[in-house]
Structures are given as C-alpha cells and as structure tokens.
N, C-alpha and C positions, 0 to 999 in steps of 0.2 A: 714166435715172429714181435709178438710183441717188445719180449724183454729187448729186442736190438730194436725198434724206433725207442723206445725207454733209452736207450744206452747212446745213440747217436745222438736223441734231443739233449741229455746232459749234458756230450761232449762240444754240443752250437751255445747251450749257456753258460758251460764252462769256460766256452774262447767269449761272450761278446762278457762279459766279463770284465776277464781277463784284457781281454783288446780296452775299454772303456777305461778302467782306470788311470791309461795312458793315455789316453784320445785325446783330455781339455792341449789343446795346442796342439795338433799335428795336422800334416797335410789335413788339402782337403777330400784324396784320395782316401783315406785313410780312414776319415768318415764316412767318405760312402764306404765302405768294407765294412766298418761294421756295424752303420746300419740295412745292411745287407745278411750282412749273421743276424743281422737280429727277426727280420726278416724270414732267413728261414728257419730260426727257432724257432718262432709262431705256424710255420708250418706244417714243422715237424710236428708236434702236437699238437693240429688240428690231423693230421695222417694217426697217429695213436690214436686217440679218439674215433676217428673210423673207419680201422682194420678190429675195433672193439667191439661193434657197434656190428651185431649181424643183421640189423635192417639198413642198413649203411646202405645209399647208391656204388660205394666200393668194391663191400663184404658179396654183394647183390651182384657185382657184374662180373664175380666169379672164379673161376681159383688163380687162373690164369692172369686178372686184370693185378691184384696179389703179389704172387710174382711177380712181376716184370717192375712193384711198387717197390716188393723185397731187393733187388734187385738198384733201381735208381740210388736208395736209402744208404746202399753196401757201398755205391761210388761213393755219397755223400762223406760218407764216414771216411772213403780214405784222404778225401780232398780238405775236410775236416780237423785230417791228423798230419797233412801233413802244414795247415794252418795252424796248427796246435806245436809244431815243429819250431817257426818262423816269428811266433809268441813267444816261444819259451826262451828260445835263443836272443831275442831283440828284448826282452823284458830286464837279463841283468846291467844292459846300456843305461838305464832307468832307475837304479834305482838306488833313492836314495838316501836309505840304511848308509849306505859307505858312502868312504873320505871322500874326496874331491881327484884326490891324484887318480885313486884307483877307480874311478870311474873316466878316469880320463884314461887311463891305460886299454879300460876296457874301450871305451875308442878308438883307440890309434889300431889296435889290435886288429 
C-alpha cells in the first residue's frame, strides 16, 4: 500500500513540474490548478508518512480507515492520470525547440 502512495505522489510531483514549466504567463485558472496540484502533492507526502508510522493516528484508527484512504488515493491517481493526458497533449503546443511554422500548425490543429 505504501508503494501506491509513492506512485501517486510521484505522479503528482511530475505533473506539477511539467505544468510549472509552462505556467509563466498562463491564465489565472491555470495558476490556481498548479497551486492545487502542489498542495495535493504535499498532502500525499504527509499521508505516506502517516501510513508508514505504526503510531500515527491514521494507522491506529484501524484497517477500515486505512482502506478508505487507499480508495481515495486510487481515485486521486485516476484524476492525476487524466490531467497528465491533458498536459501531454498541450505540452506539444508550447515546444520552443520547434520552428514557428510547426508551432503554429499544431495550434491550428
């Protein structure tokens, strides 16, 4: 189960870094999304620590509570994967290494 938290945490951090690279000059909604992803990444890291500590409140609450958190994490992972697909699709639009004509063509497509 800890490996699931690590995988989701890594996905959140990767998505944050990918979005951060193109965030300058982006609309305020995008900036807000970036901030939310950063907070989500931090929350996942905290949950990783909680699940690995036998004395934590979460672990002492019982297996049902840990299972509930695990279910929530799987839903978070699904959402992050969808966001990752969007980020990958739009990342191509801002590739500065491409000639201007190719960038323009991608935007038109």
